[in-house]
N, C-alpha and C positions, 0 to 999 in steps of 0.2 A: 543445597547452591550448589550451580553449577561451573566445571573444572574442566581447565584443559590447557593449553602450548598457550603461551606467548599473550596472555590473556594481559585487555589494560583494564577488564578492570571486572572482577562478577557477579549474580548476584539472582533475587527470582521476584519473582512479583504474584501476591500473596493478594487475599483478597482484602487484604488494608497495604495503609500506600505503604510505600517500600522509605526506610530511608539510610544514608552513609553508614551510618551507623553500624548495621548488621551484615552489611557488607562492604566488599572492596570497593566500590561505585562512586566511583569522585560525582561531584554533587551535579553538574551535568546532563554523566549518565540516568541517574536517578530522575532527573527533573523532565531531561526528556523517555522515561518511561514512566512518568507523571501524567506527562501532555497527552500520552496517548491512550493511555487508560480512561484520562477522564473522560475522551472524549467519546469513546465506547459507551462509560458510563451514562454520561450526557443522554446520548441517542435511546440507554434503556438493554442495552446488550453488553449477556454478560460473558467475562471470557474466562479459560480456564486457568490454571493453572500458570503458569512458565519459567521459562529457565532462560535469563540475559546471558551473553558475552560480549564484551565488546577490546576487537584488538586493533591495533594498531596502524591497519595498512589495508589493503580491498587485497592482497591477497589471499588470507584463511579465508574468503570469500569466496573463489573462484573471480574472483573480479567485478565483482557486484560491492554494493553498498548497504546489502543487505540480504542476510536469507531466516529462514521457518524450517528446523529440522525436524520433521513430522513426529518421528516414532521414539522421539526423547521430551518433546514441547523445547527445543532449545530453539532462543532468535538468535539467532549470529548477527554482529551488528557493526558492520566495518568504518563507517560516517556514525553524523551525529545529525544527520536528514530524517527530518520529522514525516516529507512522506513517504521514508522509504521503514521508518517503524511503525505508522500506524497501516502498511502496506504487508509487512510480516505479518504483526500481531493477527490482520484481516483475515494473514490463511490460516492462524488456529482455530479462531475465531468461526471458519468458515469449516476445517474440518470436524471440532465440536460441535457442529450444530446441521449441516447436510448431510441424509443422508443416503446410500444411491443413487436411488432413483427420481430427488432434488436434483444431484446433481449432472444426472440423465438428460434428466426437462430444461436444466439449466443452459447444458448444450446446445440443444435442441435452439432453445429462444436463440442460440449466439451463432445459432448455423456452424458447429464443432464438433469434432468424433474426439476428440484425446481431452480427455483431462486434465494427466497430466503425466503426457508422454513424455521423455525427452529428449526418443527420439522426433519431437516435434516439434516445430519453432515456438518459441519462447510465445508468440503474440496468436497462434493460434489454440491455446491451451487453457482450459475453459479455468483451469484452477488460478490464472493470471486476469482474466478475467474477469472473476468474484473479486479481487482480491487489488485490483484496480480501482472497480466499481465501487469498493467500502471506501477506501483509499481519498477515494476523490469527494463523496457522497462526507467521508469526517472531518474530510481538514480544516482548519479555518482559515486560508486565504481561497481567493474568487475562484483561484484555478480555471481561468480564460481557457475555454475547452478552444477553440477555434484560434488561430494566429495567423497573420498574413506576413507573409512575408518577398520582401521588393527584391527581383533575381536586377543583376547587373546590367539588362536591358531595362528597365522602368515598368518590365512587367510585373506582377504580385500576381502570386502562389501563396491559394487557402492551403494552410490541412491541419490537423489537430495537434492538443497539446499533451493530451494521450497520444502518445505517436504508437507508444507500445503493443496497443493495442484498436488506434485509427475507429475509434468510434465516437455520438456525438449524446450532447446533453443528452437527450428524449431515452438512450437510449442504456445513457450511466442509470440515469434518477428510476427506470423502472426493471433496470440489473439490479438494481438498490433493492423496492420493492419486492421485486422475485426474494431473495436472499434473504431479506427480512422482515415484511410482511408492513410493512412500513415505510414511508416517507420521511428520506433526510432533514433531522432540526433545525442543520448547521448551514442549510440553502433556502434564500431566499428566491421566490415565484418570479422577480428577474433576471434572476442566475440561469433559469430554466429556459433561456429565448437563448443561442447563442452572442454571445459578446466575441468585439473583434478587438485583437491587439494588432501595431503595427511592428515590426520585429527585423532585422536585415539578418538573424539568424532566428531559429525555433529555440523557444523554451529548455528542447530538452542539450540541445547545441550547448544555451548560457549556461545549463546546470553542467559541462559534461559530463554529462550520462553514456 
């Protein structure tokens, strides 16, 4: 059982389903963990044992919605955001399954020099590219990757939904294949070509990221 200060709840994820009788997690927190676990299981990806803590604000996660602490296999969640949960668990899967050589090859495919150097911008770290690609592939919504923003002067500005790493659908698909050795089962072929979504703000801005 993970423990900590100012926890909304704490619990672990064994090889079977978590129940709130086994921990201080709420029903909503348990459902979020189970949602993410089943996304990996349906894809055929085995997860390592993980502990979870949930906080009531973003402060314990340094202002982020969640974070993964690899040395202790702890996922800290400062939100109930599904994409964040899958992203953080993806970090754990990558840590358990990729060798140093795998990471170096992956960085080469992405044109990156750092795996997880915190002196390097978040979007330029191989670890984040890997987690973002896996989260995109495993999530249960369309995740339109390209969006069109209408500027005040009426012109269009095209950007990517995954702005943090700035890549398109084909790169995400190839990254997932590289990492897992398979194609994502949750993505229909029609989604592999970029879909357009018109909005006055980017998806990240609407999410409050």
